C-alpha positions in Angstrom: -24.6 90.3 76.1 -27.3 91.3 78.6 -30.3 89.6 80.0 -32.3 92.8 80.4 -33.3 95.3 77.7 -30.7 97.9 77.1 -31.3 101.4 78.4 -31.8 103.5 75.3 -31.2 106.9 77.0 -27.9 108.5 75.8 -26.1 111.7 76.5 -26.3 113.6 73.2 -24.6 116.8 74.1 -22.3 117.9 77.0 -20.9 121.4 77.8 -17.7 121.8 79.7 -17.2 125.2 81.2 -13.7 126.5 82.0 -11.9 129.8 82.1 -10.4 131.1 78.9 -6.7 130.7 79.9 -7.0 126.9 80.3 -9.0 126.0 77.2 -6.1 124.3 75.5 -5.2 122.3 78.6 -8.9 121.3 79.0 -9.2 120.2 75.4 -6.0 118.1 75.7 -7.3 116.6 78.9 -10.6 115.8 77.3 -8.9 114.0 74.4 -6.8 111.9 76.8 -9.9 111.1 79.0 -11.9 110.0 76.0 -9.1 107.8 74.8 -8.7 106.2 78.2 -12.5 105.7 78.4 -12.6 104.0 75.0 -9.6 101.7 76.0 -11.3 100.7 79.3 -14.6 100.0 77.6 -12.9 97.9 74.9 -11.0 95.8 77.5 -14.1 95.4 79.6 -16.3 94.3 76.7 -13.7 91.8 75.5 -13.4 90.3 79.0 -17.1 90.0 79.4 -17.7 88.1 76.1 -18.6 84.4 76.3 -15.8 82.1 75.2 -17.8 80.7 72.2 -17.7 84.3 70.8 -14.3 85.5 72.0 -12.1 82.9 70.3 -8.4 83.5 69.4 -9.5 84.3 65.8 -12.0 86.8 67.1 -9.3 88.6 69.2 -7.1 88.7 66.1 -9.9 90.3 64.1 -10.3 93.0 66.8 -6.5 93.6 66.7 -6.6 94.1 63.0 -9.5 96.5 63.3 -7.7 98.5 66.0 -4.6 98.7 63.9 -6.6 100.1 61.0 -8.3 102.6 63.2 -5.2 103.8 65.0 -2.6 103.5 62.3 -0.7 100.7 64.0 1.4 97.9 62.4 -0.1 94.5 63.1 1.2 91.0 62.7 -1.0 87.9 63.3 0.8 84.5 63.4 -1.2 81.3 62.9 -0.2 77.8 64.0 2.1 76.9 61.1 4.0 80.2 61.5 4.3 79.6 65.2 5.6 76.1 64.6 8.3 77.4 62.2 9.4 79.8 65.0 9.4 76.9 67.5 6.9 78.5 69.9 6.6 75.1 71.7 5.4 76.4 75.1 2.5 78.4 73.6 1.6 75.7 71.1 1.5 73.1 74.0 -1.3 75.2 75.7 -3.4 75.1 72.5 -2.5 71.6 71.4 -5.8 70.0 72.2 -8.1 72.9 71.5 -10.7 73.0 68.7 -10.0 76.7 68.1 -6.5 77.2 66.6 -4.2 79.7 68.4 -3.0 83.1 67.3 0.0 85.2 68.2 -0.7 88.9 67.8 1.9 91.8 67.7 0.8 95.4 67.5 3.4 98.2 67.1 3.2 102.0 67.2 6.0 104.1 65.8 7.4 100.9 64.2 9.1 102.9 61.5 11.2 104.7 64.1 12.0 101.6 66.2 15.7 101.9 65.6 15.9 105.4 67.2 13.3 105.2 70.0 13.1 103.4 73.3 10.9 100.3 73.0 8.2 99.6 75.5 6.8 96.0 75.5 3.4 95.0 76.9 2.4 91.4 76.8 -1.1 90.0 77.5 -2.2 86.4 78.1 -5.1 85.5 75.8 -6.3 82.0 76.8 -9.9 82.4 75.8 -11.0 79.4 78.0 -8.7 77.5 80.4 -9.8 74.1 81.5 -6.5 73.4 83.2 -5.8 70.6 80.8 -5.0 67.3 82.5 -4.6 69.3 85.7 -8.3 69.8 85.4 -9.8 72.7 87.3 -12.7 72.2 89.8 -16.3 72.9 88.8 -16.3 76.2 90.7 -12.8 77.1 89.6 -13.6 76.6 85.9 -16.6 79.0 85.9 -14.5 82.2 85.5 -12.0 80.7 83.1 -13.4 82.7 80.2 -11.6 85.6 81.9 -8.2 84.0 81.3 -7.9 86.3 78.3 -8.2 89.5 80.3 -4.5 90.2 79.9 -4.9 90.3 76.1 -8.0 92.4 76.6 -6.1 94.9 78.5 -3.3 95.1 75.9 -6.0 95.4 73.2 -7.5 98.3 75.1 -4.1 100.0 75.4 -3.6 99.6 71.7 -6.9 101.2 71.1 -5.8 104.4 72.8 -2.4 104.8 71.0 -2.1 107.7 68.7 -2.1 111.5 69.2 -3.6 111.3 72.7 -1.1 108.7 74.0 1.8 109.6 76.3 4.0 107.2 74.3 3.4 109.1 71.1 4.2 112.4 72.8 7.3 111.2 74.4 8.6 109.4 71.3 8.4 105.8 72.5 8.0 102.7 70.4 5.2 100.6 72.1 5.3 96.9 71.1 2.2 95.0 72.2 2.0 91.2 72.2 -1.0 88.9 72.8 -0.7 85.1 72.8 -4.2 83.7 72.2 -5.2 80.1 72.6 -7.7 77.8 74.2 -7.2 74.8 76.5 -8.9 71.4 76.0 -8.5 67.9 77.4 -8.7 65.3 74.6 -6.1 62.5 74.2 -4.0 64.8 72.0 -3.5 67.3 74.8 -0.2 68.2 76.5 0.5 66.0 79.5 2.9 65.8 82.5 6.5 65.0 81.8 6.8 65.9 78.2 9.4 68.4 77.0 8.9 71.2 74.5 11.6 73.0 72.5 10.9 76.8 72.5 13.5 78.0 70.0 17.0 76.7 69.9 18.0 78.1 73.3 15.0 77.2 75.5 13.5 73.9 76.4 10.7 73.3 78.9 9.5 70.2 80.8 5.8 70.0 81.7 5.3 69.3 85.4 1.6 70.4 85.4 -0.7 71.4 82.7 -2.3 74.3 84.6 0.6 76.7 83.8 -1.0 78.2 80.7 0.0 81.7 81.7 3.7 80.8 82.2 3.8 78.9 79.0 2.2 81.7 77.0 4.2 84.3 78.9 7.6 82.7 78.3 7.0 82.6 74.6 6.0 86.3 74.6 9.0 87.3 76.5 11.4 85.4 74.2 9.6 86.9 71.1 9.8 90.4 72.5 
């Protein structure tokens, strides 16, 4: 997504020179460095996409692709499944949006989850946040496509999991969650004063509709 022609020059070959007694360490460092670079590039590219391209469904497609490439377990919940799980706070954020929400869970070492320490990362994935009835100002709304940058960062981290990741070497069970939705302001939108049931033990009252991050985050925390 650039206004200027892309620079076609590319590095085709690079030589790294080191002494013979550190070759193994250098190769390991190179693998980690390349994994981190790929993760950073993925997160940056997702955050820079326009909101008409980077929808909740698009982020789910990226998560499924990453899972296939890195050997991760992936679960993508759609609106009906989220309703069955009483994800009221998150569903309230996406209630008036044209693009339906997704809830994405990526896991590494899932088959060993019972024996390993679990690390949980959550990322907010509101692909455009108007603020709802607590409408943002014109200037404040310009950057709201970036409200999914938390999910982009989690997606980038998922992209580096595998043989080069510290979690794999240390025997951790990373569990990565992304709550992805979009905020609109039609009559069906969530408004002030309503209450939402978020599973049998948690109920929330809306005091302002600009709290998308808190609504999405509380559901991720409960799910984790």
